[in-house]
C-alpha distance (Angstrom), angle and dihedral (degrees) to the residues before:
residue distance angle dihedral
X1 . . .
X2 3.78 . .
X3 3.77 117.2 .
X4 3.81 105.6 -97.9
X5 3.78 118.7 -122.0
X6 3.78 117.7 -130.1
X7 3.83 113.0 -97.7
X8 3.77 118.3 -94.4
X9 3.82 111.9 -105.2
X10 3.80 91.8 -163.0
X11 3.80 97.4 62.1
X12 3.80 118.7 88.7
X13 3.78 118.5 -136.1
X14 3.81 90.0 -108.6
X15 3.86 89.4 59.6
X16 3.79 97.5 -104.2
X17 3.79 121.7 124.3
X18 3.77 137.3 -118.8
X19 3.79 107.0 -110.5
X20 3.80 104.9 162.9
X21 3.76 140.2 26.2
X22 3.81 88.7 -102.9
X23 3.80 88.0 56.7
X24 3.78 88.8 52.8
X25 3.80 91.5 58.3
X26 3.80 89.1 56.6
X27 3.79 91.2 44.7
X28 3.80 90.5 49.2
X29 3.80 90.0 57.0
X30 3.79 89.2 48.4
X31 3.83 89.5 53.8
X32 3.78 91.3 49.5
X33 3.80 90.8 51.1
X34 3.80 90.4 48.1
X35 3.79 105.8 41.8
X36 3.79 105.9 33.3
X37 3.83 99.5 54.4
X38 3.81 96.2 38.9
X39 3.79 99.6 43.5
X40 3.79 103.0 29.1
X41 3.81 104.3 21.8
X42 3.81 91.6 -112.8
X43 3.79 127.0 -72.1
X44 3.80 122.8 -75.1
X45 3.83 110.3 -103.7
X46 3.76 120.4 -85.3
X47 3.82 106.2 -109.9
X48 3.78 122.6 -127.5
X49 3.79 85.7 -103.5
X50 3.78 145.5 -48.8
X51 3.76 131.2 -105.5
X52 3.78 120.5 -151.5
X53 3.75 136.8 -177.4
X54 3.83 134.2 -174.8
X55 3.80 113.9 -111.2
X56 3.78 98.6 -170.9
X57 3.80 143.4 -27.9
X58 3.77 130.4 -148.5
X59 3.81 139.3 163.5
X60 3.80 119.2 -105.5
X61 3.80 102.5 -143.6
X62 3.79 94.6 -173.1
X63 3.82 88.3 59.9
X64 3.80 97.0 54.6
X65 3.78 92.7 -84.1
X66 3.79 94.0 -58.4
X67 3.83 113.4 177.6
X68 3.82 114.1 -114.0
X69 3.81 119.7 -162.2
X70 3.76 128.1 -178.1
X71 3.83 118.8 -153.8
X72 3.74 134.6 -170.0
X73 3.82 115.1 -141.5
X74 3.84 118.2 -154.4
X75 3.81 128.2 -162.3
X76 3.82 103.3 -119.4
X77 3.82 93.4 -143.1
X78 3.79 97.2 40.0
X79 3.82 107.6 27.6
X80 3.80 92.7 179.8
X81 3.79 85.6 75.0
X82 3.79 113.0 76.5
X83 3.79 141.7 142.4
X84 3.78 139.9 -172.6
X85 3.82 132.1 -98.7
X86 3.82 120.9 -168.8
X87 3.83 122.3 -159.0
X88 3.77 131.5 -168.2
X89 3.79 115.3 -176.7
X90 3.79 138.5 178.4
X91 3.79 121.0 -104.0
X92 3.78 114.0 -85.7
X93 3.76 138.0 53.9
X94 3.80 99.9 -77.9
X95 2.92 138.1 164.3
X96 3.82 89.3 -138.7
X97 3.79 131.1 -170.2
X98 3.81 110.8 -115.2
X99 3.78 135.7 -129.9
X100 3.82 106.6 -158.9
X101 3.81 115.5 -165.0
X102 3.81 124.8 -173.7
X103 3.81 100.0 -169.9
X104 3.79 98.3 89.4
X105 3.79 89.6 119.9
X106 3.77 96.4 75.0
X107 3.75 112.3 1.4
X108 3.75 129.4 32.5
X109 3.77 123.2 -159.0
X110 3.81 108.7 -96.1
X111 3.78 121.9 -114.0
X112 3.81 89.5 -108.4
X113 3.82 90.2 56.1
X114 3.80 92.0 45.4
X115 3.78 90.8 48.4
X116 3.79 90.3 53.6
X117 3.81 92.8 47.6
X118 3.80 91.2 51.3
X119 3.81 91.9 44.6
X120 3.79 88.0 59.6
X121 3.82 89.0 51.7
X122 3.81 93.4 -112.3
X123 3.78 124.2 139.7
X124 3.80 117.4 -127.7
X125 3.82 119.8 -143.0
X126 3.79 124.2 -178.7
X127 3.79 136.9 -178.1
X128 3.79 134.5 173.6
X129 3.78 109.9 -114.7
X130 3.83 91.8 -157.5
X131 3.80 88.8 67.3
X132 3.82 84.6 68.6
X133 3.81 95.1 50.0
X134 3.82 128.3 -20.5
X135 3.79 128.1 -103.4
X136 3.80 100.2 -145.3
X137 3.82 102.7 141.6
X138 3.78 91.1 -108.8
X139 3.79 135.6 89.5
X140 3.81 98.4 -120.8
X141 3.80 111.1 140.1
X142 3.79 98.7 -170.6
X143 3.82 102.3 114.3
X144 3.78 144.6 42.5
X145 3.80 120.8 10.5
X146 3.80 91.6 -9.5
X147 3.82 88.0 73.7
X148 3.81 91.0 53.2
X149 3.82 92.1 54.6
X150 3.83 105.1 24.6
X151 3.82 95.8 161.7
X152 3.81 95.7 54.0
X153 3.81 126.7 90.9
X154 3.82 103.0 -147.4
X155 3.79 114.7 143.3
X156 3.78 127.6 -129.7
X157 3.82 93.9 -95.1
X158 3.82 89.5 57.5
X159 3.81 90.7 48.0
X160 3.79 91.5 50.4
X161 3.81 90.3 48.6
X162 3.82 87.5 51.8
X163 3.81 86.8 54.7
X164 3.81 90.1 57.4
X165 3.80 88.7 51.1
X166 3.78 93.7 52.5
X167 3.82 90.6 49.7
X168 3.81 87.5 53.1
X169 3.83 87.9 52.8
X170 3.78 88.6 58.9
X171 3.81 96.7 41.2
X172 3.79 90.3 54.5
X173 3.81 88.8 59.3
X174 3.80 98.3 51.0
X175 3.83 114.2 96.9
X176 3.83 95.0 -143.2
X177 3.84 93.4 55.0
X178 3.80 124.3 94.3
X179 3.80 96.2 -135.8
X180 3.83 91.1 -163.7
X181 3.82 92.8 56.9
X182 3.81 108.0 57.9
X183 3.82 116.1 142.4
X184 3.80 123.8 -175.3
X185 3.78 131.6 -160.9
X186 3.78 141.8 168.5
X187 3.80 139.2 165.3
X188 3.81 130.2 -116.5
X189 3.81 107.7 -30.9
X190 3.79 85.7 4.6
X191 3.80 87.3 56.0
X192 3.81 90.2 52.8
X193 3.80 89.7 52.7
X194 3.80 92.2 46.1
X195 3.82 92.3 52.2
X196 3.80 91.5 49.1
X197 3.80 90.3 47.6
X198 3.81 92.3 50.6
X199 3.80 92.1 46.8
X200 3.79 92.2 54.7
X201 3.82 104.2 39.2
X202 3.84 119.4 61.8
X203 3.82 90.8 -167.1
X204 3.82 89.2 73.4
X205 3.79 109.0 93.1
X206 3.78 100.7 -167.1
X207 3.81 130.8 18.1
X208 3.81 120.4 -162.7
X209 3.82 117.7 179.3
X210 3.81 112.3 -172.0
X211 3.82 120.5 -152.7
X212 3.81 89.1 -22.5
X213 3.84 99.8 156.4
X214 3.82 122.8 169.9
X215 3.80 112.3 21.4
X216 3.80 87.7 17.4
X217 3.80 128.1 57.2
X218 3.85 96.4 -32.6
X219 3.79 122.2 100.4
X220 3.80 121.0 -111.4
X221 3.80 90.2 -164.8
X222 3.81 95.2 52.4
X223 3.81 112.7 34.8
X224 3.80 112.8 177.3
X225 3.83 124.5 -138.5
X226 3.81 109.7 -55.5
X227 3.79 94.0 5.2
X228 3.81 124.3 148.8
X229 3.80 112.9 -102.4
X230 3.75 130.2 -153.3
X231 3.81 89.8 -103.6
X232 3.84 89.7 56.0
X233 3.78 91.9 50.8
X234 3.78 96.1 47.6
X235 3.81 91.9 46.3
X236 3.81 94.2 51.6
X237 3.81 105.2 28.2
X238 3.81 111.3 12.1
X239 3.80 91.3 152.8
X240 3.80 90.5 69.9
X241 3.80 90.2 70.6
X242 3.79 141.7 45.3
X243 3.82 119.6 -84.9
X244 3.81 95.3 -116.3
X245 3.80 92.9 63.4
X246 3.80 90.6 74.6
X247 3.82 89.8 75.9
X248 3.82 88.1 72.5
X249 3.82 98.9 55.1
X250 3.83 106.7 134.5
X251 3.82 87.0 4.7
X252 3.82 97.3 79.7
X253 3.80 92.5 139.9
X254 3.82 90.6 56.3
X255 3.80 93.2 62.5
X256 3.82 109.9 118.8
X257 3.81 88.8 -128.1
X258 3.77 142.9 22.5
X259 3.78 129.7 -147.7
X260 3.82 95.1 -86.4
X261 3.81 84.3 73.4
X262 3.82 88.8 61.1
X263 3.81 90.3 47.4
X264 3.81 90.5 48.6
X265 3.81 89.0 56.8
X266 3.81 88.0 66.0
X267 3.80 91.8 58.6
X268 2.97 134.0 142.9
X269 3.81 87.7 22.8
X270 3.79 119.9 81.9
X271 3.82 120.4 -80.0
X272 3.81 130.0 -177.4
X273 3.81 128.1 -178.3
X274 3.84 116.8 -163.6
X275 3.82 118.9 -165.7
X276 3.78 143.7 173.0
X277 3.79 114.6 -126.0
X278 3.82 91.4 -140.8
X279 3.80 93.6 45.4
X280 3.81 91.0 101.9
X281 3.81 94.9 161.4
X282 3.83 88.4 61.9
X283 3.84 90.7 52.8
X284 3.81 104.9 -123.8
X285 3.81 92.2 -177.8
X286 3.78 91.8 51.7
X287 3.80 90.0 47.1
X288 3.81 89.6 54.5
X289 3.82 89.5 53.4
X290 3.79 93.7 49.8
X291 3.80 87.6 49.4
X292 3.79 91.5 54.5
X293 3.80 91.7 47.2
X294 3.80 95.5 47.1
X295 3.81 89.7 45.9
X296 3.80 87.6 67.1
X297 3.81 88.1 64.2
X298 3.78 91.5 48.7
X299 3.82 89.1 49.6
X300 3.79 90.9 51.0
X301 3.80 90.1 51.9
X302 3.80 90.8 49.5
X303 3.81 96.8 -114.2
X304 3.85 106.3 99.0
X305 3.81 93.1 150.1
X306 3.80 92.4 61.3
X307 3.81 93.1 74.9
X308 3.77 117.8 67.6
X309 3.77 142.3 166.4
X310 3.79 130.4 -163.1
X311 3.80 127.4 -168.6
X312 3.81 126.1 -166.0
X313 3.79 133.4 -179.3
X314 3.79 114.7 -93.1
X315 3.76 142.2 50.0
X316 3.79 142.0 -79.8
X317 3.79 105.6 -25.9
X318 3.78 142.3 115.2
X319 3.78 92.5 -128.0
X320 3.82 132.2 -177.6
X321 3.82 87.2 -106.2
X322 3.82 89.3 57.1
X323 3.78 92.0 50.5
X324 3.81 90.8 48.0
X325 3.82 92.0 51.3
X326 3.80 90.4 49.5
X327 3.81 94.9 46.9
X328 3.83 92.1 47.8
X329 3.82 89.5 50.5
X330 3.81 89.1 48.9
X331 3.83 91.1 51.1
X332 3.79 89.1 51.6
X333 3.78 97.9 49.8
X334 3.79 98.7 36.5
X335 3.79 102.0 35.8
X336 3.79 103.3 17.7
X337 3.82 94.0 -118.5
X338 3.83 108.6 157.0
X339 3.82 110.5 -114.5
X340 3.80 119.5 -118.7
X341 3.81 92.4 -129.6
X342 3.79 141.3 22.7
X343 3.78 123.0 -90.0
X344 3.79 100.0 -151.5
X345 3.80 106.9 51.2
X346 3.81 110.7 147.3
X347 3.82 114.4 -127.6
X348 3.81 93.0 175.2
X349 3.85 108.2 58.1
X350 3.81 91.9 162.4
X351 3.81 92.2 64.5
X352 3.80 122.3 88.5
X353 3.79 109.3 -90.2
X354 3.79 99.9 -161.4
X355 3.79 142.8 30.9
X356 3.78 135.7 -130.2
X357 3.79 85.5 -107.4
X358 3.80 124.1 54.0
X359 3.78 139.5 179.7
X360 3.81 111.3 -61.7
X361 3.76 121.7 -137.6
X362 3.80 127.9 -135.0
X363 3.78 106.0 -66.8
X364 3.80 91.2 20.3
X365 3.82 114.9 168.3
X366 3.83 120.0 -174.1
């Protein structure tokens, strides 16, 4: 079988082509309507609002006396559902750019990482995505947000992305937050959720999935050696996804999209993928290809520098080097600080570097 080419993001489902930026806005909505229901089971509804209250505040002396505040966030329409958001911020009034992290369920940012975030005068916010819905390697839907919307079929990744969105609701209300400088990140399944959250919420300024693999930044069409396939995902963790995705098991290349469509939904906002070269299960070669394909959309929109990718030696980890790459990229796109290194160096020169389609220009005709 011939190696399948990644689907063309510039071609409408009726066969017509994107020719202008206005066309892209229509095509973007088409991609949302295609990818989000099929892959993730749709997003949970946006509530009429959220209510939040501080639980306690203390000073973290080991972090230069940084103020720490813990909040409780309540669903405005179903107040029995709530979850926690923790904030650590620099001294001063702000407003501060924000790093929002959803992996508080299993791995907290280290003190060294927090110290570096605060040194850069960023605020750090963290929630536990499994307070939204659990991650128990089963498909039980008898707790968390599933009880709020029992008739809907969203998967866990969509619920966790919804959790990012509700945290953004709160951050936008806090006077010491720069509401136009909110960056989100997560690792592995948390990276999948972060990418989905960034693709579906224009208030998020920068999205940085880390080692996110299948269902995240990795290609379904082009799995590299040892990479996780759709069949692997739906055998082990089917509850992450929507029920209709199962129809494509062992037919990955027949999907009407690949993950560069999800990346393209972030455009023109900033997007960074960070990967380990030996993290074969997370498909670094396929992530490079979705980067190249999504970059065509960023080129078309006139912002090619807003999409980046960084590879490092090593395996599946959210390492200090990953955090440094993300924070440098954030400095660049929020404050204009030139980065110390490039964000598009090609570690796979033997792979195809272009597609039969490419970014159109204004007035483009196929």
